[in-house]
MARVEX-382961 format. One record per residue: x, y, z of N, C-alpha, C in turn; residue in three letters. Coordinates in steps of 0.2 Angstrom, whole numbers, plus 5000, padded with zeros to 4 digits. Example, Ala and Ser with C-alpha at 12.3 -4.5 7.8 and 13.67 -1.06 7.14 Angstrom:
506649725039506249785039506649845039ALA;506449895035506849955036506450005039SER;
END
This chain:
551655615318552355625317552755575321UNK;553355555320553655505324553855535331UNK;553755495336553855515343554455475345UNK;554855505350555355465353555055415358UNK;555455355358555155305362555155325370UNK;554555305373554455315380555055285384UNK;555255325389555755295394555455235398UNK;555955195400555755135404555655155411UNK;555955205414555955225421555455275422UNK;555155275428554555325430554855375434UNK;554455425435554755485439554855465447UNK;554555405449554655385456555455375457UNK;555755355452556455345452556955405452UNK;556655465452557155525452557655515457UNK;558255535456558755535460558755595465UNK;558955585471558955645476559355705473UNK;559855695470560255745467559855785462UNK;559455755458559055785453558455825457UNK;558155795462557655835466557955895469UNK;558555895471558855955475559156005470UNK;559155995464559456045459559156105459UNK;559556165460559256225461558956255454UNK;558456295454558156325448558556385446UNK;558756385440559056445437558556505437UNK;558856565439558356625439558656675434UNK;558256705431558456755426558656815429UNK;558856865425559156935428558656975431UNK;557956955431557456995434557256955440UNK;557556905442557356865448557356905455UNK;557756955456557656995462556957015463UNK;556557025458555857045459555456995462UNK;555656935462555256885465555556875473UNK;555956915475556156915482556756885483UNK;557256875479557956855480557956775480UNK;557456745477557456675477558056635475UNK;558456665470559056635468559556635473UNK;559556685477560056695482559956635488UNK;559356625489559156575494559356505491UNK;559256495485559456425482560156415482UNK;560556475481561256465480561556455487UNK;561256485493561556475499561356405501UNK;560756375500560656305502561056255498UNK;561156265492561456215488562256225487UNK;562456275489563256285489563456285482UNK;564056255481564456255474564056205469UNK;563656165471563356115466562856155461UNK;562656215463562256255458562656275452UNK;563356285453563756295447563756245441UNK;563556185443563656135438563056135434UNK;562456165435561856165432561756215427UNK;562256265427562056325423562556325417UNK;562256345411562756365406563156425407UNK;563656435403564056495404563756555402UNK;563356555397562956615395562356625399UNK;562156585403561456595407561656605414UNK;562256615416562456615423562256685425UNK;561956695431561856765433562456805435UNK;562356865435562956905436563056915444UNK;563656935446563756945453563356995456UNK;563056985462562657035465561957035464UNK;561756985459560956975458560856905459UNK;561056875465560856815466561356765463UNK;562056785463562556735460562656685464UNK;562656625463562756565467563556555468UNK;563956595464564656585465564956615471UNK;564556645475564856675482564356655487UNK;564256595489563856575494564056595501UNK;564756605502564956625509564756695510UNK;564956735505564756805506564056825508UNK;563656785504562956795504562656765511UNK;562956715514562756685520562956735526UNK;563556775525563656825530563156885530UNK;562956895524562456955524561856935527UNK;561556875526560956845528560956835536UNK;561556815538561556805546561656865550UNK;561856925547561956985550561357015552UNK;561257035559560657065561560557125558UNK;559957145556559757205553559557255558UNK;559857315557559657375562558957395561UNK;558657425566557957445566557957505561UNK;557457505557557357565552557257625555UNK;557657675553557557745556556957785552UNK;556557815556555957845552556257905548UNK;555957915542556157975538555558015537UNK;555658075537555058125536554758115529UNK;555258115524554958115517555358055513UNK;555157995514555557945510555457945502UNK;555957935499555957935492555757865489UNK;555257855486555057795483555457775477UNK;555557715476555957685471555557635467UNK;555557645460555157605456555457535455UNK;555057485455555257415456555657395450UNK;555557425444555957405438556657425438UNK;556757475442557457505441557857495448UNK;557557465453557857455459558357405459UNK;558857415463559457365463559257305467UNK;559657255467559457185470559357195477UNK;558757165480558557175487559057145492UNK;559057165498559457135503559157065505UNK;559557015505559256945506558956945513UNK;558356915513557956905519557656835520UNK;557156825524556856765524556556745518UNK;556556675516556356655510555556675509UNK;555356705504554656715503554256655501UNK;553556665501553156605499553256595492UNK;553256535490553356515483552756535479UNK;552856565474552256585469552156525464UNK;551556515462551456465456551856485450UNK;552056435447552456445441552056465435UNK;551456465435551056475429551056545427UNK;551356595432551356665430552056685428UNK;552456635425553156655424553156705418UNK;552656715415552656765409552856835411UNK;552856855418553156915420553856925420UNK;554256865420554956865420555256875413UNK;555856905413556156905407556856875407UNK;557056835402557756805403558256835399UNK;558156885395558656915390558756985391UNK;558257025393558357095394558757115401UNK;559257145400559657165407559257215411UNK;559357205417559057255422559457315422UNK;559057375422559457435423559357465430UNK;559857465434559857485441559757565442UNK;559457585447559357655449560057685449UNK;560057745446560657785447560857815454UNK;561457805456561657825463561957895463UNK;562057925457562357995456561858045458UNK;562058115456561558165458561058165453UNK;560458195455559858205450560058255445UNK;559658245439559758285433559158325432UNK;559258375428558658415426558558405419UNK;557958375417557758355410557258415408UNK;557458445402557058485398556658455393UNK;556058455393555558415389555358455383UNK;555458425377555158455371554458435371UNK;554058475366553358465366553158405363UNK;553558375359553358305356553358255361UNK;553758255366553758205371553058205375UNK;552858265377552258275380551658245376UNK;551658265369551158245365551158165363UNK;551758135364551858065363551658025369UNK;551758045375551658005381551458055386UNK;550758065387550558115392550758105400UNK;550958035401551158015407551958025408UNK;552258055403553058055404553258095409UNK;552858145412553058185418553258135424UNK;552958075424553058035430553557975429UNK;553957985423554357925421555157935422UNK;555257995426555958015427556258005434UNK;555857955438556157935444556257995449UNK;556958005451557058055456557358115453UNK;557358125446557558175442557058235442UNK;557258295441556858355440556658365433UNK;556158405431555858415425555758495424UNK;555958515418555958585417555558595410UNK;555058635410554658655404554658725402UNK;554958735397555058805394554358835392UNK;554258905393553658935391553358915384UNK;553858915379553658905372553358835372UNK;553558785376553258715376552558725378UNK;552358765383551658765384551258805379UNK;551558845375551258885370551058825364UNK;551558785363551458735357550958685360UNK;550958665366550458625369549758645368UNK;549658715369549058745368548758745361UNK;549258745356549058745349548858675347UNK;549058625351548858555348548258525352UNK;547958555356547458525360546758525357UNK;546658545351545958545348545958495343UNK;545458455342545358405338545158335341UNK;545158285337544958215339545558165338UNK;546058195336546658145335546958125341UNK;547358075341547758045347548258105349UNK;548558145345548958195347548558245352UNK;547958265349547558315353547358285359UNK;547158225360546958195366547558195371UNK;548158175369548658175373548858245376UNK;548758295371548858365373548358385379UNK;547758365378547258385383547358355390UNK;547658285389547758255395548358285399UNK;548858305395549458335398549258395401UNK;548858435398548658505401548258485408UNK;547858435408547458425414547958395420UNK;548458365418548958335423549358395426UNK;549558445421549858505424549458545428UNK;548858555427548358585431548258555438UNK;548258485438548158455444548858465449UNK;549358465445550058475449550058545452UNK;549858595448549858665450549358675456UNK;548758635456548258655460548258605467UNK;548858565467548958525473549058575480UNK;548958545485548958575492549758595493UNK;549858655495550458685496550958685490UNK;550658685484551058695478551358765477UNK;551958765476552358835475552658825468UNK;552458865463552658855456553358885456UNK;553558935461554158965461554758915463UNK;554558875468555058825471555058755468UNK;554558745463554458685459553858645462UNK;553558605458552958565460553158495461UNK;553058465467553258395468552758355464UNK;553158305460552758265455552458205459UNK;552558195465552158135468551558155472UNK;551358225471550758245475550058215472UNK;550058195466549458165463549458095463UNK;549858055467549757985468550357945464UNK;550757975460551257945457551857945461UNK;551957895466552457885471553157875468UNK;553157845461553757825458554157895456UNK;553857945456554158005453554358045460UNK;555058055461555258085467555558155465UNK;555558185459555858245458555258305458UNK;555458355455555058415455554958445447UNK;554458475446554258505440554358585440UNK;554758605436554958675436554658705429UNK;554358765430554158805424554558865423UNK;554658885417555058945415554659005418UNK;554759035423554359095426554759155425UNK;555359155422555759225421556159215414UNK;556259265411556659265405557359245406UNK;557659205402558359175402558759205397UNK;559359225399559859255395560259205391UNK;560159205384560559155380560759185374UNK;561259155370561459185364561559125359UNK;561159125354561259065349561559095343UNK;561859045339562159065333561659105328UNK;561959145324561459185319561259135314UNK;561459075313561259035308560558995310UNK;560359005317559758975319559259035320UNK;558759035316558159085317557959085324UNK;557859155327557759155334556959145335UNK;556559155330555859155331555559085331UNK;555959035329555758965328555658935335UNK;555158895337555058865343555658815345UNK;555858775341556358725342557058765345UNK;557158825341557758855343557758895350UNK;557158915351556958945358557058895363UNK;556858835362556958785367557758765368UNK;558058765362558858755363559158815367UNK;558858875366559158925370559058925377UNK;558458895379558258885386558758835389UNK;558858775385559358725388560058755388UNK;560258795384560958825384560958865391UNK;560458915392560458955398560458915404UNK;560058865404560058825410560658785411UNK;561058765406561658725407562158775410UNK;562158835408562658885411562458905418UNK;561858905419561558925426561758875431UNK;561758805429561858755434562558725433UNK;562958755429563658725428564058725434UNK;563958775439564358775445563858775451UNK;564158765457563758765463563758835465UNK;563158865467562958925469562558925475UNK;562558975479562058975485561358965483UNK;561058915485560358895484560258865477UNK;560758865473560758835466561258775466UNK;561158715467561758665467561858645460UNK;562458625459562658605452562258545449UNK;562058545443561558495441561658485433UNK;561658425431561758415423561058425420UNK;561058465414560458485411560458445404UNK;559858405403559858365397559158375394UNK;559258385387558658395383558358325381UNK;557658315382557358255380556858275374UNK;556958245368556558255362556458195358UNK;555958185355555758135350555958155343UNK;556158215342556358245336557158235334UNK;557258195329557958175328558358245326UNK;558058285322558458345320558558395326UNK;558058395330558158435336558758405340UNK;558858345341559358315345560058325341UNK;560058325335560658335331560858415332UNK;560458455332560558525333560858545340UNK;560558505345560758515351561458485352UNK;561658435349562358405350562858455346UNK;562558485341563058535337563158595341UNK;562758605346562858665351563258645357UNK;563358585357563758555363563258545369UNK;562658535368562158525373561958445374UNK;561858425380561758355382560958345380UNK;560858285376560158275374560158195373UNK;559458175373559358105373558658095370UNK;558458035368557858015366557357995372UNK;556757995371556257975376556257895375UNK;556457865380556557785380556057755383UNK;555657785387555157745391554557715388UNK;554457735381553957705377554157645374UNK;554757625375554957555372554857495376UNK;554557445374554457385377555157345378UNK;555457345372556157315372556557365369UNK;557257365371557757405368557957375361UNK;557857315360558157285354557657235352UNK;557457235345556957195343557157125343UNK;557757105343558057045343557857005350UNK;557757045355557557015361556856995362UNK;556457005357555756985357555656915358UNK;555156895362555056825364554856785357UNK;555156735355555056695349554456645349UNK;554356625355553856575356554056505355UNK;554656485353554856415352555556415355UNK;555756355357556456335360556656275358UNK;557356275356557656215353557956175359UNK;557756115360558156075365558856055363UNK;559256055368559956035366560055965363UNK;560555945360560655885357560755825362UNK;560955845368560955785373560455785378UNK;559855815375559255825380559055755383UNK;558955705378558655645380559155605384UNK;559755615383560355585387560355605394UNK;560255665395560155695402559555675405UNK;558955675402558355665405558155585405UNK;558555545402558355475402558155435408UNK;558455465414558355425420557855465424UNK;557655525423557255565427556555585423UNK;556455575417555855595414555255545415UNK;554655575415554055525416553655545410UNK;553355485407552955495401552355455402UNK;551755485399551155445399550755465393UNK;550255425391549855435385549155455387UNK;548855505384548155525385547855545378UNK;547455505376547155505369547655505364UNK;547755545359548255545354548855585356UNK;548955605362549455645364549955615369UNK;550555625369551055595373551255655378UNK;551355645384551555695389552155675392UNK;552655725393553255715396553355755402UNK;553555735408553755775413554455775414UNK;554755835413555555845413555755885419UNK;556355885421556655925426557355955424UNK;557655985428558356005427558456085425UNK;558956105423559156175423558756205417UNK;558456165412558056195407557456225408UNK;557156205414556456215416556356295417UNK;556856325421556656405422556756445415UNK;556956415410556956455404556356445400UNK;555856405402555256395398554656435401UNK;554156445396553556485398552956435396UNK;552356445399551756415398551656425390UNK;551456375387551256375380551856395375UNK;552456385378552956395373553156325370UNK;553356325363553456265360554156245360UNK;554256185361554956155361555056105356UNK;555656095353555756045348556356015349UNK;556455955347557055915347557155885340UNK;557755905337557955885330558655865330UNK;558855805329559555785329559555725323UNK;560155725320560255675315560255605317UNK;559855565314559855495316559355475322UNK;559055525325558555515330557855545329UNK;557355515332556655535330556555605333UNK;556255655329556055715331555555725336UNK;555455775340554955785344554755855344UNK;554055875344553755935344553255935349UNK;553355985354552855985360552756055362UNK;552256065366552056125369552056125377UNK;552356175380552356175388551656185390UNK;551356135394550756145397550656165404UNK;551256145408551256155415551956165417UNK;552056215422552656225425552556225432UNK;552856185436552756185443553456165447UNK;553556205451554256205455554856195450UNK;555156135450555656125445555556075440UNK;554956065438554756015433554256055428UNK;554256025422553856055417553555995413UNK;552856005411552555955407552555975400UNK;552755935395552655945388552155895385UNK;551755925380551255885377551455895369UNK;551455835366551555825359551055855355UNK;551155885349550755925345550355875340UNK;549855905338549455875332549855895326UNK;549955845321550255865315549855885309UNK;549855955308549355985303549755985296UNK;550355955296550655945289550355885286UNK;550055835290549755775287549055795283UNK;548955765278548355775274547655765278UNK;547655715282547055695286546955745291UNK;547355795293547255845298547255915294UNK;547055915288547055985284546456025287UNK;546656085288546156135290545856175284UNK;545256165283544956195277545356195271UNK;545656135270546056115264546756145264UNK;546956165270547656195271548056155275UNK;548656135273549156095277549756145278UNK;550056135284550656175286551256145282UNK;551756185281552256165277552956175280UNK;552956195286553556195290553456195298UNK;553956195302553856185309553456235312UNK;553656305311553356355314552556365312UNK;552456345306551756345304551356295308UNK;551656235309551256185313551156215320UNK;551656245323551556275330551056325330UNK;550956365325550456415324549756385324UNK;549756335319549056305318548856265325UNK;549256245329549056215335548756265340UNK;549056325340548756385344548056405341UNK;548056415335547456435332546856385333UNK;546956325333546456275333546256255340UNK;546656275345546556265352546056305355UNK;545456275357544956325360545156355367UNK;545656325370545856355377546256415376UNK;546556425370546956485369546456545366UNK;546456595370546056655369546356705365UNK;547056705365547456765362548056735359UNK;548056745352548656725348548956775345UNK;549656785345550056835341550456795336UNK;550456815330550856785325551356845322UNK;551956835322552456885318552856845313UNK;553056885308553456845303553456895297UNK;553956875292554056915286553456905281UNK;553456935276552956935271552956855268UNK;552356835267552356765264552456705269UNK;552356715275552456665280551856625281UNK;551256655279550656615279550156635285UNK;550356695288549956715294549156725293UNK;549056765288548356775286547956715284UNK;548256675279547956615277547856565282UNK;548256555287548156505292547656535297UNK;547656595299547156625303546456625300UNK;546356635293545656625290545456555290UNK;545956505288545756435287545456415294UNK;545856425299545656395306544956435308UNK;544956495306544356535308543656505304UNK;543756495298543156465294543056395297UNK;543556355298543356285301542956285307UNK;543156335312542856335319542256375318UNK;542056415313541456445313540956405309UNK;541156375303540656345299540656265300UNK;541156235302541156165304541056145311UNK;541456175315541356165322540856205326UNK;540656255323540156305326540356325333UNK;541056335334541356355340541256435341UNK;541256475335541156545335540556555330UNK;540256615331539756635327539956665321UNK;540456705321540656735314541356765315UNK;541656785310542356805310542356885309UNK;542656915313542756995312543457005311UNK;543557045306544257065303544357135303UNK;544857165306545057235306545757245305UNK;545957305303546657315303546757395304UNK;547457415305547557485305547657515298UNK;547257565297547257595291547757645290UNK;548357625289548957665288549257655281UNK;549257705277549457695270550257685270UNK;550457645265551157645263551457705260UNK;551057735255551257795252550757855253UNK;550657895248550157945249549457925249UNK;549057955253548357945254547957955248UNK;547457915246547057925240546457965241UNK;546357985247545758025248545157985251UNK;544558025251543957985254543757935250UNK;543457885254543257825250542457825251UNK;542157805245541357805245541057745249UNK;540457745250540057685252540057675260UNK;539757615262539657605269540357585273UNK;540357565279540957555283541357495279UNK;540957445278541357385275541557405268UNK;541257445264541457465257542057515258UNK;542057555263542657595264543257555266UNK;543157495270543757455272543957405266UNK;543557405261543757355256544457365253UNK;544657425251545357435248545857415253UNK;545757415260546257395265546257315266UNK;545757285263545657215264545857165258UNK;546357195254546557155249546857085251UNK;547157085256547457015259546956975260UNK;546356995263545756955265545456925258UNK;545456965253545156945247545556885243UNK;546256905244546656855240546656785244UNK;546656785250546656725254545956685254UNK;545456725253544756695253544656665246UNK;544956695241544956665234545356595234UNK;545856595237546256535238545856475242UNK;545556495247545256445251544556425248UNK;544256465245543656445241543756405235UNK;544356415232544556375226544656305229UNK;545056295234545256235237544656195240UNK;544156235242543656195246543056175241UNK;543056205235542456195230542556125227UNK;543156105226543256035223543056035216UNK;542655985214542355975208541556005208UNK;541456055212540756075212540556115207UNK;540956135202540756175197540756255199UNK;540456295194540456365195539856385200UNK;539356345200538756365205539056345212UNK;539356285212539556265219540056315222UNK;540556345218541056395220540656455222UNK;540156475218539856535220539456535226UNK;539156475227538856465234539256465240UNK;539856435238540356435244540656505245UNK;540756545240540956615241540456645245UNK;539856645243539256675247539256655254UNK;539356595255539256565262539856595267UNK;540456595264541056625267540956695269UNK;540756735264540656805264540156825270UNK;539656785270539056795275539356785282UNK;539856755283540156745290540756785292UNK;540956825287541456875289541256945288UNK;541356975294541257045294541857095295UNK;541857145291542457185291542257255294UNK;542657265300542557325304543057375304UNK;542957435305543457485306543657495313UNK;544257505314544557515321544257585324UNK;544057625320543857695323543157685327UNK;542757635326542157625330542157575335UNK;542757555337542757495342542657515349UNK;542657575351542657595357541957585360UNK;541957545366541257525369540957465367UNK;541257435361540957365359541157305363UNK;540757255363540957195366540757135361UNK;541257095360541157035355541056975359UNK;540456945357540256885361540356825356UNK;540756775358540856715353541056735346UNK;541556775346541756795339542556775338UNK;542656765332543356755330543656815327UNK;544056855331544256925329544956915326UNK;545056945320545756945317545957015316UNK;546557035319546857105319547457095314UNK;547357115308547957115303548357175304UNK;548957175301549457235302549457265308UNK;549557225314549457245320550157285322UNK;550657275318551257315320551257385319UNK;550657415316550557485315550157515321UNK;549957475326549557495332550057515337UNK;549757575341550157595347549957545353UNK;550257545358550057505364549357525366UNK;549157585366548557605368547957585364UNK;548057585357547657555353547557475353UNK;548157445354548057375356547657355362UNK;547757395367547357385373546657395372UNK;546457445368545757455366545457395363UNK;545857365358545557315354545457255358UNK;545957235362545957175365545457175371UNK;545357225374544857235379544157235377UNK;544057225370543357215367543157145368UNK;543557105369543357025369542857015375UNK;542356975373541856955378541956875379UNK;541456845382541556775384541556735377UNK;541956685376541956645371542356675365UNK;542656735365542956765359543756745359UNK;543956735353544656725352544956785347UNK;545556815349545856865346546456845343UNK;546556855336547256845333547556905331UNK;548156925333548556975331549056955326UNK;549156985320549656965316549957035313UNK;550657025312550957075309551757065307UNK;552057105304552757105302553057165305UNK;553557155310553857215313554357245309UNK;554457215303554957255299554557295294UNK;553857305294553457345290553057395294UNK;553357435298552957485302552957545298UNK;552357565297552157625293551957685297UNK;551757675304551557725308552157775310UNK;552057835310552657885312552757875319UNK;553357885322553557875329553557805332UNK;553357755328553257685330553957655328UNK;554257615332554757575331554657495333UNK;555057455331555057385333554957385341UNK;555257425345555257415352554657445355UNK;554357495352553757535354553057515351UNK;553057465346552457445343551957415348UNK;551357415346550857385350550857305350UNK;551157285344551157215343551757185348UNK;552357225348552857205353552657205360UNK;552257255361551957265368551557205370UNK;551057185366550657125367551057065368UNK;551557055364551856985364552256985371UNK;552557045373552957045379552557035385UNK;551957065385551557065391551156995392UNK;550956965386550556905387550956845387UNK;551656845386552056785386551956745393UNK;551856685393551756645399551056645402UNK;550556685399549856675402549656605399UNK;549256575403549056505401548556505395UNK;548256565394547756565388547956605382UNK;548656615381548856645376549456615373UNK;549656625367550256595364550456635358UNK;551156635357551456675352551956625348UNK;552056645342552556605338552756655332UNK;553456655331553756695326553856645320UNK;553556655314553556615308554256635305UNK;554656585303555256605301555356595293UNK;555056555290555156535283554556555279UNK;554656595273554156615269553956555264UNK;553256555263553056495259552656525253UNK;552656595252552256625246552556605239UNK;553156615238553456595232554256605232UNK;554556575228555356585228555556655227UNK;555156695222555256765221555156805227UNK;554656795231554456835237555056815243UNK;555256755243555756735248556356765247UNK;556556765240557256795239557256875239UNK;556656905238556556975239556556995246UNK;556256955250556356965258557056965260UNK;557456925257558156915260558556975257UNK;558556995251559057035248558857105247UNK;558257125248557957195247557957225254UNK;
END
């Protein structure tokens, strides 16, 4: 692909102003120890010139717009801390901006994947604590939910314990969560000095982030529900308990302070009925990795139109093999992650497509990509057709990348590219011994019942996408070999592909395998962790999915295991992600994806 001409000046000619430019810090920067505040104090008003209006940090979180006020805070002597008998711990994710202190040691920039640049931070509430009444489905959805409410108290109605007892039998995920919740409740009740009448302290079992208490319904509560709600139904009994608690804690009484009562439920109809009765209610939000699917890390970054104009005097470039490297600096660097793709496209100028290979201090190194759209770089007869597909193929063919996530709508080529790169690296390069393919067996419609045969035969109906793409790959590779040649090719390909069920993955270890996890959007975060931790030495895992096609109940774009993996692995030097934007299946499929 055409590359921009190399600059004539080297990095040794960097101007002092460029070297002293402060790094822009995202909204989560206070977790790094207030580094943005230190940069703002040192550089004064010059920091404002390097930030875009939309990326400027807000006041109070390291805003360089107020260097004088921050200097006064830092120079003021700090009083000696007073010992407290029972300090309340604060969870790091919700804590407010830390008080500026001495600059901490600078951490390597390779672990920038833990920072977020778009999701706003939620600070800890400074108001009075609330009393949350948990529905049964919350406990069955997340058995650790008891410790996710920070300083607030939790109340469990007696009917919730009855329903929890009815779901503890079986081998399903719901049954396992029910048993784990019961063990957690037993551990809290059996802790030293535990008084169930006064409430059980939630931090007695080691979860220091939970500062509230757990209350059980130990006495009958007086409530009156409308006659239109059947009294014997469990959901209506929980609503009655919430109503009684709201009336009980509505005013300050001796020994009973005023407290807001909120029902937490995953059941939408339950929340609708609660609002109809005038009760405060909310969904359980802690299971969501992202509050909005649009905030998901895309894996690519478009360079501004004046990028080379700004970098012309400070960029350093060199050649290594067939790749060109660029070392850049400036305010764009803090927005980048390791293995993120950047591209420059402008009318009348040569385009550039590169990947971030190193981030150190205020500089980043970009490496140009291999062009898999060219016929000479075809992978098992497959050429990429657009920019994002070329990004994805560079990740799939890189032996240093152990974990790849691909998202995109139907027809973007996720399965085809994963299979083509896998066959090339298994049969031609001998980098891996075989391809293992699995997927979440979640039906789109009604289940058709039990399937006959062995494990692979039972998985056959779920692997229609594999068969379709293998037919295309074998047809393209056979050339003019005739019927016998195509049959031999199909037999060779089939011998190196194993189809496995996710139900039997526990305890396995894959050595030198190329693992493809299809339809990963239907996996929960716990299932995703189970599959990824199967990887042994030399194994590469590919996770593919379309977040718009989630069929698993109670899973959304924000709580899907695929979203969880993309968000947690971004910035890790041995992983990569790309969102495929354009469908290449057919004009009919592309139009249907847009209008239906």
